[in-house]
PyMOL Python script that loads the backbone (N, CA, C, O; Angstrom):
from pymol import cmd

cmd.read_pdbstr("""\
ATOM      1  N   MET A   1      12.408 -22.055 -18.687  1.00  0.00           N
ATOM      2  CA  MET A   1      13.510 -21.300 -19.250  1.00  0.00           C
ATOM      3  C   MET A   1      12.965 -19.982 -19.778  1.00  0.00           C
ATOM      4  O   MET A   1      11.967 -19.960 -20.499  1.00  0.00           O
ATOM      5  N   SER A   2      13.603 -18.915 -19.428  1.00  0.00           N
ATOM      6  CA  SER A   2      13.237 -17.588 -19.905  1.00  0.00           C
ATOM      7  C   SER A   2      13.739 -17.411 -21.336  1.00  0.00           C
ATOM      8  O   SER A   2      14.846 -17.836 -21.668  1.00  0.00           O
ATOM      9  N   THR A   3      12.932 -16.790 -22.173  1.00  0.00           N
ATOM     10  CA  THR A   3      13.333 -16.588 -23.563  1.00  0.00           C
ATOM     11  C   THR A   3      13.261 -15.117 -23.922  1.00  0.00           C
ATOM     12  O   THR A   3      12.584 -14.331 -23.258  1.00  0.00           O
ATOM     13  N   ALA A   4      13.968 -14.757 -24.980  1.00  0.00           N
ATOM     14  CA  ALA A   4      13.951 -13.392 -25.508  1.00  0.00           C
ATOM     15  C   ALA A   4      13.721 -13.478 -27.008  1.00  0.00           C
ATOM     16  O   ALA A   4      14.222 -14.385 -27.672  1.00  0.00           O
ATOM     17  N   LYS A   5      12.977 -12.553 -27.524  1.00  0.00           N
ATOM     18  CA  LYS A   5      12.693 -12.539 -28.956  1.00  0.00           C
ATOM     19  C   LYS A   5      13.779 -11.743 -29.662  1.00  0.00           C
ATOM     20  O   LYS A   5      14.141 -10.647 -29.233  1.00  0.00           O
ATOM     21  N   ILE A   6      14.302 -12.313 -30.763  1.00  0.00           N
ATOM     22  CA  ILE A   6      15.331 -11.644 -31.551  1.00  0.00           C
ATOM     23  C   ILE A   6      14.972 -11.760 -33.027  1.00  0.00           C
ATOM     24  O   ILE A   6      14.097 -12.539 -33.403  1.00  0.00           O
ATOM     25  N   ALA A   7      15.637 -10.998 -33.839  1.00  0.00           N
ATOM     26  CA  ALA A   7      15.494 -11.120 -35.293  1.00  0.00           C
ATOM     27  C   ALA A   7      16.832 -11.582 -35.850  1.00  0.00           C
ATOM     28  O   ALA A   7      17.885 -11.092 -35.441  1.00  0.00           O
ATOM     29  N   ILE A   8      16.788 -12.528 -36.786  1.00  0.00           N
ATOM     30  CA  ILE A   8      18.019 -13.015 -37.405  1.00  0.00           C
ATOM     31  C   ILE A   8      17.855 -13.015 -38.920  1.00  0.00           C
ATOM     32  O   ILE A   8      16.743 -12.977 -39.446  1.00  0.00           O
ATOM     33  N   THR A   9      18.979 -13.057 -39.595  1.00  0.00           N
ATOM     34  CA  THR A   9      18.989 -13.144 -41.050  1.00  0.00           C
ATOM     35  C   THR A   9      19.606 -14.482 -41.434  1.00  0.00           C
ATOM     36  O   THR A   9      20.690 -14.834 -40.970  1.00  0.00           O
ATOM     37  N   LEU A  10      18.898 -15.227 -42.294  1.00  0.00           N
ATOM     38  CA  LEU A  10      19.384 -16.523 -42.761  1.00  0.00           C
ATOM     39  C   LEU A  10      19.420 -16.537 -44.279  1.00  0.00           C
ATOM     40  O   LEU A  10      18.670 -15.820 -44.941  1.00  0.00           O
ATOM     41  N   GLU A  11      20.302 -17.363 -44.816  1.00  0.00           N
ATOM     42  CA  GLU A  11      20.284 -17.585 -46.256  1.00  0.00           C
ATOM     43  C   GLU A  11      18.971 -18.279 -46.605  1.00  0.00           C
ATOM     44  O   GLU A  11      18.444 -19.062 -45.814  1.00  0.00           O
ATOM     45  N   LYS A  12      18.452 -17.990 -47.784  1.00  0.00           N
ATOM     46  CA  LYS A  12      17.159 -18.547 -48.188  1.00  0.00           C
ATOM     47  C   LYS A  12      17.161 -20.069 -48.166  1.00  0.00           C
ATOM     48  O   LYS A  12      16.183 -20.682 -47.736  1.00  0.00           O
ATOM     49  N   GLU A  13      18.237 -20.679 -48.618  1.00  0.00           N
ATOM     50  CA  GLU A  13      18.305 -22.141 -48.642  1.00  0.00           C
ATOM     51  C   GLU A  13      18.263 -22.713 -47.226  1.00  0.00           C
ATOM     52  O   GLU A  13      17.625 -23.739 -46.989  1.00  0.00           O
ATOM     53  N   THR A  14      18.932 -22.061 -46.297  1.00  0.00           N
ATOM     54  CA  THR A  14      18.903 -22.514 -44.904  1.00  0.00           C
ATOM     55  C   THR A  14      17.491 -22.429 -44.355  1.00  0.00           C
ATOM     56  O   THR A  14      17.027 -23.350 -43.682  1.00  0.00           O
ATOM     57  N   LEU A  15      16.809 -21.336 -44.637  1.00  0.00           N
ATOM     58  CA  LEU A  15      15.435 -21.171 -44.163  1.00  0.00           C
ATOM     59  C   LEU A  15      14.515 -22.223 -44.786  1.00  0.00           C
ATOM     60  O   LEU A  15      13.630 -22.749 -44.111  1.00  0.00           O
ATOM     61  N   ARG A  16      14.715 -22.528 -46.057  1.00  0.00           N
ATOM     62  CA  ARG A  16      13.909 -23.572 -46.708  1.00  0.00           C
ATOM     63  C   ARG A  16      14.123 -24.921 -46.012  1.00  0.00           C
ATOM     64  O   ARG A  16      13.180 -25.684 -45.803  1.00  0.00           O
ATOM     65  N   GLU A  17      15.364 -25.191 -45.665  1.00  0.00           N
ATOM     66  CA  GLU A  17      15.676 -26.453 -44.969  1.00  0.00           C
ATOM     67  C   GLU A  17      14.989 -26.499 -43.605  1.00  0.00           C
ATOM     68  O   GLU A  17      14.402 -27.518 -43.242  1.00  0.00           O
ATOM     69  N   VAL A  18      15.060 -25.411 -42.857  1.00  0.00           N
ATOM     70  CA  VAL A  18      14.403 -25.348 -41.544  1.00  0.00           C
ATOM     71  C   VAL A  18      12.897 -25.523 -41.712  1.00  0.00           C
ATOM     72  O   VAL A  18      12.274 -26.275 -40.962  1.00  0.00           O
ATOM     73  N   ASP A  19      12.314 -24.845 -42.676  1.00  0.00           N
ATOM     74  CA  ASP A  19      10.877 -24.979 -42.930  1.00  0.00           C
ATOM     75  C   ASP A  19      10.513 -26.418 -43.293  1.00  0.00           C
ATOM     76  O   ASP A  19       9.458 -26.914 -42.897  1.00  0.00           O
ATOM     77  N   HIS A  20      11.381 -27.081 -44.041  1.00  0.00           N
ATOM     78  CA  HIS A  20      11.151 -28.481 -44.408  1.00  0.00           C
ATOM     79  C   HIS A  20      11.133 -29.360 -43.153  1.00  0.00           C
ATOM     80  O   HIS A  20      10.288 -30.245 -43.021  1.00  0.00           O
ATOM     81  N   TRP A  21      12.060 -29.114 -42.244  1.00  0.00           N
ATOM     82  CA  TRP A  21      12.096 -29.881 -40.995  1.00  0.00           C
ATOM     83  C   TRP A  21      10.819 -29.674 -40.188  1.00  0.00           C
ATOM     84  O   TRP A  21      10.272 -30.616 -39.615  1.00  0.00           O
ATOM     85  N   VAL A  22      10.353 -28.428 -40.152  1.00  0.00           N
ATOM     86  CA  VAL A  22       9.120 -28.126 -39.418  1.00  0.00           C
ATOM     87  C   VAL A  22       7.945 -28.844 -40.084  1.00  0.00           C
ATOM     88  O   VAL A  22       7.109 -29.435 -39.400  1.00  0.00           O
ATOM     89  N   LYS A  23       7.882 -28.794 -41.401  1.00  0.00           N
ATOM     90  CA  LYS A  23       6.799 -29.453 -42.139  1.00  0.00           C
ATOM     91  C   LYS A  23       6.819 -30.965 -41.906  1.00  0.00           C
ATOM     92  O   LYS A  23       5.762 -31.589 -41.813  1.00  0.00           O
ATOM     93  N   GLN A  24       8.008 -31.554 -41.811  1.00  0.00           N
ATOM     94  CA  GLN A  24       8.149 -32.992 -41.547  1.00  0.00           C
ATOM     95  C   GLN A  24       7.778 -33.347 -40.109  1.00  0.00           C
ATOM     96  O   GLN A  24       7.572 -34.519 -39.792  1.00  0.00           O
ATOM     97  N   GLY A  25       7.694 -32.354 -39.249  1.00  0.00           N
ATOM     98  CA  GLY A  25       7.385 -32.605 -37.848  1.00  0.00           C
ATOM     99  C   GLY A  25       8.607 -32.846 -36.985  1.00  0.00           C
ATOM    100  O   GLY A  25       8.483 -33.233 -35.823  1.00  0.00           O
ATOM    101  N   ARG A  26       9.782 -32.623 -37.541  1.00  0.00           N
ATOM    102  CA  ARG A  26      11.004 -32.816 -36.748  1.00  0.00           C
ATOM    103  C   ARG A  26      11.123 -31.762 -35.656  1.00  0.00           C
ATOM    104  O   ARG A  26      11.717 -32.008 -34.606  1.00  0.00           O
ATOM    105  N   PHE A  27      10.549 -30.579 -35.911  1.00  0.00           N
ATOM    106  CA  PHE A  27      10.531 -29.485 -34.943  1.00  0.00           C
ATOM    107  C   PHE A  27       9.149 -28.853 -34.968  1.00  0.00           C
ATOM    108  O   PHE A  27       8.500 -28.827 -36.014  1.00  0.00           O
ATOM    109  N   PRO A  28       8.688 -28.341 -33.826  1.00  0.00           N
ATOM    110  CA  PRO A  28       7.363 -27.720 -33.806  1.00  0.00           C
ATOM    111  C   PRO A  28       7.320 -26.346 -34.477  1.00  0.00           C
ATOM    112  O   PRO A  28       6.258 -25.886 -34.897  1.00  0.00           O
ATOM    113  N   SER A  29       8.478 -25.699 -34.574  1.00  0.00           N
ATOM    114  CA  SER A  29       8.508 -24.355 -35.155  1.00  0.00           C
ATOM    115  C   SER A  29       9.926 -24.011 -35.602  1.00  0.00           C
ATOM    116  O   SER A  29      10.891 -24.691 -35.253  1.00  0.00           O
ATOM    117  N   ARG A  30      10.025 -22.947 -36.377  1.00  0.00           N
ATOM    118  CA  ARG A  30      11.352 -22.443 -36.774  1.00  0.00           C
ATOM    119  C   ARG A  30      12.158 -22.084 -35.531  1.00  0.00           C
ATOM    120  O   ARG A  30      13.334 -22.425 -35.405  1.00  0.00           O
ATOM    121  N   SER A  31      11.491 -21.387 -34.623  1.00  0.00           N
ATOM    122  CA  SER A  31      12.189 -20.941 -33.407  1.00  0.00           C
ATOM    123  C   SER A  31      12.789 -22.115 -32.649  1.00  0.00           C
ATOM    124  O   SER A  31      13.938 -22.065 -32.210  1.00  0.00           O
ATOM    125  N   ARG A  32      11.994 -23.173 -32.500  1.00  0.00           N
ATOM    126  CA  ARG A  32      12.484 -24.328 -31.738  1.00  0.00           C
ATOM    127  C   ARG A  32      13.648 -25.000 -32.461  1.00  0.00           C
ATOM    128  O   ARG A  32      14.596 -25.449 -31.817  1.00  0.00           O
ATOM    129  N   ALA A  33      13.590 -25.074 -33.780  1.00  0.00           N
ATOM    130  CA  ALA A  33      14.689 -25.667 -34.550  1.00  0.00           C
ATOM    131  C   ALA A  33      15.978 -24.880 -34.333  1.00  0.00           C
ATOM    132  O   ALA A  33      17.041 -25.462 -34.120  1.00  0.00           O
ATOM    133  N   ILE A  34      15.877 -23.575 -34.388  1.00  0.00           N
ATOM    134  CA  ILE A  34      17.062 -22.728 -34.215  1.00  0.00           C
ATOM    135  C   ILE A  34      17.553 -22.776 -32.772  1.00  0.00           C
ATOM    136  O   ILE A  34      18.760 -22.800 -32.530  1.00  0.00           O
ATOM    137  N   GLN A  35      16.621 -22.791 -31.802  1.00  0.00           N
ATOM    138  CA  GLN A  35      17.011 -22.909 -30.391  1.00  0.00           C
ATOM    139  C   GLN A  35      17.804 -24.190 -30.159  1.00  0.00           C
ATOM    140  O   GLN A  35      18.851 -24.175 -29.512  1.00  0.00           O
ATOM    141  N   MET A  36      17.298 -25.298 -30.693  1.00  0.00           N
ATOM    142  CA  MET A  36      17.971 -26.584 -30.483  1.00  0.00           C
ATOM    143  C   MET A  36      19.328 -26.619 -31.173  1.00  0.00           C
ATOM    144  O   MET A  36      20.283 -27.175 -30.632  1.00  0.00           O
ATOM    145  N   ALA A  37      19.420 -26.030 -32.361  1.00  0.00           N
ATOM    146  CA  ALA A  37      20.708 -25.994 -33.068  1.00  0.00           C
ATOM    147  C   ALA A  37      21.734 -25.193 -32.274  1.00  0.00           C
ATOM    148  O   ALA A  37      22.886 -25.607 -32.141  1.00  0.00           O
ATOM    149  N   LEU A  38      21.316 -24.055 -31.750  1.00  0.00           N
ATOM    150  CA  LEU A  38      22.241 -23.231 -30.963  1.00  0.00           C
ATOM    151  C   LEU A  38      22.607 -23.908 -29.651  1.00  0.00           C
ATOM    152  O   LEU A  38      23.752 -23.814 -29.209  1.00  0.00           O
ATOM    153  N   ALA A  39      21.657 -24.586 -29.021  1.00  0.00           N
ATOM    154  CA  ALA A  39      21.949 -25.301 -27.775  1.00  0.00           C
ATOM    155  C   ALA A  39      22.971 -26.410 -28.022  1.00  0.00           C
ATOM    156  O   ALA A  39      23.890 -26.604 -27.226  1.00  0.00           O
ATOM    157  N   GLU A  40      22.804 -27.137 -29.132  1.00  0.00           N
ATOM    158  CA  GLU A  40      23.754 -28.205 -29.472  1.00  0.00           C
ATOM    159  C   GLU A  40      25.136 -27.629 -29.757  1.00  0.00           C
ATOM    160  O   GLU A  40      26.146 -28.178 -29.317  1.00  0.00           O
ATOM    161  N   MET A  41      25.178 -26.535 -30.486  1.00  0.00           N
ATOM    162  CA  MET A  41      26.454 -25.894 -30.805  1.00  0.00           C
ATOM    163  C   MET A  41      27.146 -25.400 -29.528  1.00  0.00           C
ATOM    164  O   MET A  41      28.359 -25.540 -29.378  1.00  0.00           O
ATOM    165  N   THR A  42      26.371 -24.828 -28.622  1.00  0.00           N
ATOM    166  CA  THR A  42      26.916 -24.345 -27.356  1.00  0.00           C
ATOM    167  C   THR A  42      27.467 -25.504 -26.525  1.00  0.00           C
ATOM    168  O   THR A  42      28.549 -25.398 -25.949  1.00  0.00           O
ATOM    169  N   ALA A  43      26.727 -26.603 -26.465  1.00  0.00           N
ATOM    170  CA  ALA A  43      27.181 -27.774 -25.701  1.00  0.00           C
ATOM    171  C   ALA A  43      28.477 -28.330 -26.280  1.00  0.00           C
ATOM    172  O   ALA A  43      29.391 -28.683 -25.535  1.00  0.00           O
ATOM    173  N   ARG A  44      28.559 -28.410 -27.621  1.00  0.00           N
ATOM    174  CA  ARG A  44      29.786 -28.900 -28.248  1.00  0.00           C
ATOM    175  C   ARG A  44      30.966 -27.993 -27.932  1.00  0.00           C
ATOM    176  O   ARG A  44      32.075 -28.465 -27.679  1.00  0.00           O
ATOM    177  N   HIS A  45      30.717 -26.688 -27.948  1.00  0.00           N
ATOM    178  CA  HIS A  45      31.789 -25.733 -27.656  1.00  0.00           C
ATOM    179  C   HIS A  45      32.278 -25.911 -26.216  1.00  0.00           C
ATOM    180  O   HIS A  45      33.484 -25.913 -25.966  1.00  0.00           O
ATOM    181  N   LYS A  46      31.350 -26.061 -25.276  1.00  0.00           N
ATOM    182  CA  LYS A  46      31.732 -26.258 -23.873  1.00  0.00           C
ATOM    183  C   LYS A  46      32.528 -27.548 -23.708  1.00  0.00           C
ATOM    184  O   LYS A  46      33.519 -27.583 -22.979  1.00  0.00           O
ATOM    185  N   HIS A  47      32.090 -28.614 -24.392  1.00  0.00           N
ATOM    186  CA  HIS A  47      32.791 -29.898 -24.308  1.00  0.00           C
ATOM    187  C   HIS A  47      34.201 -29.762 -24.876  1.00  0.00           C
ATOM    188  O   HIS A  47      35.159 -30.286 -24.309  1.00  0.00           O
ATOM    189  N   LYS A  48      34.319 -29.060 -25.989  1.00  0.00           N
ATOM    190  CA  LYS A  48      35.631 -28.853 -26.610  1.00  0.00           C
ATOM    191  C   LYS A  48      36.545 -28.079 -25.666  1.00  0.00           C
ATOM    192  O   LYS A  48      37.721 -28.417 -25.527  1.00  0.00           O
ATOM    193  N   ARG A  49      36.013 -27.042 -25.015  1.00  0.00           N
ATOM    194  CA  ARG A  49      36.817 -26.262 -24.072  1.00  0.00           C
ATOM    195  C   ARG A  49      37.259 -27.126 -22.901  1.00  0.00           C
ATOM    196  O   ARG A  49      38.397 -27.020 -22.443  1.00  0.00           O
ATOM    197  N   LEU A  50      36.359 -27.987 -22.411  1.00  0.00           N
ATOM    198  CA  LEU A  50      36.712 -28.881 -21.311  1.00  0.00           C
ATOM    199  C   LEU A  50      37.854 -29.801 -21.728  1.00  0.00           C
ATOM    200  O   LEU A  50      38.809 -29.987 -20.974  1.00  0.00           O
ATOM    201  N   LEU A  51      37.759 -30.377 -22.926  1.00  0.00           N
ATOM    202  CA  LEU A  51      38.824 -31.256 -23.406  1.00  0.00           C
ATOM    203  C   LEU A  51      40.146 -30.512 -23.548  1.00  0.00           C
ATOM    204  O   LEU A  51      41.205 -31.064 -23.249  1.00  0.00           O
ATOM    205  N   GLN A  52      40.090 -29.267 -24.002  1.00  0.00           N
ATOM    206  CA  GLN A  52      41.315 -28.467 -24.126  1.00  0.00           C
ATOM    207  C   GLN A  52      41.948 -28.238 -22.756  1.00  0.00           C
ATOM    208  O   GLN A  52      43.167 -28.324 -22.608  1.00  0.00           O
ATOM    209  N   GLU A  53      41.123 -27.948 -21.763  1.00  0.00           N
ATOM    210  CA  GLU A  53      41.652 -27.720 -20.417  1.00  0.00           C
ATOM    211  C   GLU A  53      42.185 -29.019 -19.816  1.00  0.00           C
ATOM    212  O   GLU A  53      43.223 -29.014 -19.154  1.00  0.00           O
ATOM    213  N   LEU A  54      41.488 -30.126 -20.041  1.00  0.00           N
ATOM    214  CA  LEU A  54      41.963 -31.411 -19.529  1.00  0.00           C
ATOM    215  C   LEU A  54      43.289 -31.809 -20.158  1.00  0.00           C
ATOM    216  O   LEU A  54      44.123 -32.436 -19.504  1.00  0.00           O
ATOM    217  N   ALA A  55      43.490 -31.454 -21.407  1.00  0.00           N
ATOM    218  CA  ALA A  55      44.741 -31.785 -22.095  1.00  0.00           C
ATOM    219  C   ALA A  55      45.933 -31.069 -21.466  1.00  0.00           C
ATOM    220  O   ALA A  55      47.073 -31.505 -21.626  1.00  0.00           O
ATOM    221  N   LYS A  56      45.680 -29.990 -20.764  1.00  0.00           N
ATOM    222  CA  LYS A  56      46.760 -29.235 -20.119  1.00  0.00           C
ATOM    223  C   LYS A  56      47.244 -29.911 -18.836  1.00  0.00           C
ATOM    224  O   LYS A  56      48.331 -29.610 -18.344  1.00  0.00           O
ATOM    225  N   LEU A  57      46.432 -30.825 -18.298  1.00  0.00           N
ATOM    226  CA  LEU A  57      46.788 -31.471 -17.042  1.00  0.00           C
ATOM    227  C   LEU A  57      47.825 -32.561 -17.262  1.00  0.00           C
ATOM    228  O   LEU A  57      47.839 -33.239 -18.290  1.00  0.00           O
ATOM    229  N   ASP A  58      48.685 -32.711 -16.276  1.00  0.00           N
ATOM    230  CA  ASP A  58      49.681 -33.779 -16.278  1.00  0.00           C
ATOM    231  C   ASP A  58      49.149 -34.889 -15.366  1.00  0.00           C
ATOM    232  O   ASP A  58      49.063 -34.694 -14.153  1.00  0.00           O
ATOM    233  N   PRO A  59      48.789 -36.053 -15.929  1.00  0.00           N
ATOM    234  CA  PRO A  59      48.210 -37.118 -15.106  1.00  0.00           C
ATOM    235  C   PRO A  59      49.084 -37.513 -13.917  1.00  0.00           C
ATOM    236  O   PRO A  59      48.569 -37.770 -12.829  1.00  0.00           O
ATOM    237  N   LYS A  60      50.393 -37.564 -14.115  1.00  0.00           N
ATOM    238  CA  LYS A  60      51.300 -37.948 -13.021  1.00  0.00           C
ATOM    239  C   LYS A  60      51.251 -36.914 -11.899  1.00  0.00           C
ATOM    240  O   LYS A  60      51.181 -37.265 -10.721  1.00  0.00           O
ATOM    241  N   GLU A  61      51.289 -35.649 -12.274  1.00  0.00           N
ATOM    242  CA  GLU A  61      51.231 -34.583 -11.273  1.00  0.00           C
ATOM    243  C   GLU A  61      49.893 -34.614 -10.530  1.00  0.00           C
ATOM    244  O   GLU A  61      49.857 -34.449  -9.311  1.00  0.00           O
ATOM    245  N   GLU A  62      48.803 -34.823 -11.255  1.00  0.00           N
ATOM    246  CA  GLU A  62      47.485 -34.883 -10.623  1.00  0.00           C
ATOM    247  C   GLU A  62      47.391 -36.072  -9.671  1.00  0.00           C
ATOM    248  O   GLU A  62      46.828 -35.959  -8.582  1.00  0.00           O
ATOM    249  N   GLN A  63      47.940 -37.202 -10.080  1.00  0.00           N
ATOM    250  CA  GLN A  63      47.918 -38.379  -9.223  1.00  0.00           C
ATOM    251  C   GLN A  63      48.755 -38.138  -7.969  1.00  0.00           C
ATOM    252  O   GLN A  63      48.341 -38.508  -6.870  1.00  0.00           O
ATOM    253  N   ASP A  64      49.927 -37.523  -8.122  1.00  0.00           N
ATOM    254  CA  ASP A  64      50.778 -37.222  -6.967  1.00  0.00           C
ATOM    255  C   ASP A  64      50.063 -36.299  -5.985  1.00  0.00           C
ATOM    256  O   ASP A  64      50.120 -36.511  -4.774  1.00  0.00           O
ATOM    257  N   LEU A  65      49.389 -35.275  -6.509  1.00  0.00           N
ATOM    258  CA  LEU A  65      48.646 -34.358  -5.640  1.00  0.00           C
ATOM    259  C   LEU A  65      47.514 -35.081  -4.912  1.00  0.00           C
ATOM    260  O   LEU A  65      47.290 -34.854  -3.723  1.00  0.00           O
ATOM    261  N   ALA A  66      46.810 -35.942  -5.623  1.00  0.00           N
ATOM    262  CA  ALA A  66      45.710 -36.678  -5.007  1.00  0.00           C
ATOM    263  C   ALA A  66      46.226 -37.630  -3.935  1.00  0.00           C
ATOM    264  O   ALA A  66      45.630 -37.743  -2.864  1.00  0.00           O
ATOM    265  N   GLU A  67      47.324 -38.311  -4.217  1.00  0.00           N
ATOM    266  CA  GLU A  67      47.879 -39.238  -3.236  1.00  0.00           C
ATOM    267  C   GLU A  67      48.391 -38.497  -2.008  1.00  0.00           C
ATOM    268  O   GLU A  67      48.283 -38.990  -0.885  1.00  0.00           O
ATOM    269  N   GLU A  68      48.943 -37.324  -2.227  1.00  0.00           N
ATOM    270  CA  GLU A  68      49.394 -36.505  -1.099  1.00  0.00           C
ATOM    271  C   GLU A  68      48.206 -36.121  -0.229  1.00  0.00           C
ATOM    272  O   GLU A  68      48.297 -36.144   0.998  1.00  0.00           O
ATOM    273  N   PHE A  69      47.097 -35.771  -0.859  1.00  0.00           N
ATOM    274  CA  PHE A  69      45.901 -35.366  -0.118  1.00  0.00           C
ATOM    275  C   PHE A  69      45.312 -36.542   0.655  1.00  0.00           C
ATOM    276  O   PHE A  69      44.965 -36.405   1.828  1.00  0.00           O
ATOM    277  N   PHE A  70      45.198 -37.698   0.000  1.00  0.00           N
ATOM    278  CA  PHE A  70      44.579 -38.853   0.639  1.00  0.00           C
ATOM    279  C   PHE A  70      45.564 -39.677   1.453  1.00  0.00           C
ATOM    280  O   PHE A  70      45.163 -40.621   2.134  1.00  0.00           O
ATOM    281  N   ALA A  71      46.824 -39.340   1.396  1.00  0.00           N
ATOM    282  CA  ALA A  71      47.867 -40.020   2.169  1.00  0.00           C
ATOM    283  C   ALA A  71      47.836 -41.532   1.969  1.00  0.00           C
ATOM    284  O   ALA A  71      48.061 -42.296   2.907  1.00  0.00           O
ATOM    285  N   GLY A  72      47.557 -41.951   0.745  1.00  0.00           N
ATOM    286  CA  GLY A  72      47.631 -43.366   0.409  1.00  0.00           C
ATOM    287  C   GLY A  72      46.555 -44.240   1.007  1.00  0.00           C
ATOM    288  O   GLY A  72      46.777 -45.437   1.192  1.00  0.00           O
ATOM    289  N   GLU A  73      45.378 -43.679   1.322  1.00  0.00           N
ATOM    290  CA  GLU A  73      44.307 -44.492   1.894  1.00  0.00           C
ATOM    291  C   GLU A  73      43.905 -45.637   0.965  1.00  0.00           C
ATOM    292  O   GLU A  73      43.715 -46.767   1.417  1.00  0.00           O
ATOM    293  N   ILE A  74      43.776 -45.352  -0.318  1.00  0.00           N
ATOM    294  CA  ILE A  74      43.438 -46.382  -1.296  1.00  0.00           C
ATOM    295  C   ILE A  74      44.329 -46.201  -2.521  1.00  0.00           C
ATOM    296  O   ILE A  74      44.679 -45.074  -2.870  1.00  0.00           O
ATOM    297  N   PRO A  75      44.695 -47.292  -3.169  1.00  0.00           N
ATOM    298  CA  PRO A  75      45.536 -47.145  -4.370  1.00  0.00           C
ATOM    299  C   PRO A  75      44.720 -46.595  -5.543  1.00  0.00           C
ATOM    300  O   PRO A  75      43.533 -46.890  -5.679  1.00  0.00           O
ATOM    301  N   TRP A  76      45.367 -45.800  -6.379  1.00  0.00           N
ATOM    302  CA  TRP A  76      44.712 -45.227  -7.556  1.00  0.00           C
ATOM    303  C   TRP A  76      44.852 -46.173  -8.732  1.00  0.00           C
ATOM    304  O   TRP A  76      45.903 -46.790  -8.906  1.00  0.00           O
ATOM    305  N   PRO A  77      43.812 -46.298  -9.543  1.00  0.00           N
ATOM    306  CA  PRO A  77      43.918 -47.164 -10.725  1.00  0.00           C
ATOM    307  C   PRO A  77      44.840 -46.549 -11.766  1.00  0.00           C
ATOM    308  O   PRO A  77      45.048 -45.336 -11.788  1.00  0.00           O
ATOM    309  N   GLU A  78      45.389 -47.394 -12.626  1.00  0.00           N
ATOM    310  CA  GLU A  78      46.238 -46.913 -13.716  1.00  0.00           C
ATOM    311  C   GLU A  78      45.383 -46.165 -14.717  1.00  0.00           C
ATOM    312  O   GLU A  78      44.210 -46.490 -14.900  1.00  0.00           O
ATOM    313  N   TYR A  79      45.958 -45.166 -15.367  1.00  0.00           N
ATOM    314  CA  TYR A  79      45.253 -44.428 -16.419  1.00  0.00           C
ATOM    315  C   TYR A  79      45.193 -45.247 -17.668  1.00  0.00           C
ATOM    316  O   TYR A  79      44.639 -44.801 -18.672  1.00  0.00           O
TER     317      TYR A  79
END
""", "prot")
cmd.dss("prot")
cmd.show_as("cartoon", "prot")
cmd.util.cbc("prot")
cmd.orient("prot")
């Protein structure tokens, strides 16, 4: 994975907490702790967006479209 160096500003208490995690061995460095936190936040955001988009779908309409495409080759399970 390609990385880029940036500068950030954190509240002192947050930085103390991150340093504590590094000292405990939970993370190898401050950078890695912040990278993992941002990766987790990004993944949650993507999952939330997926759920929002899925909520827009009408299961009956989707099933009808699928059955039209497959012309009833196999029955679809109930939702």
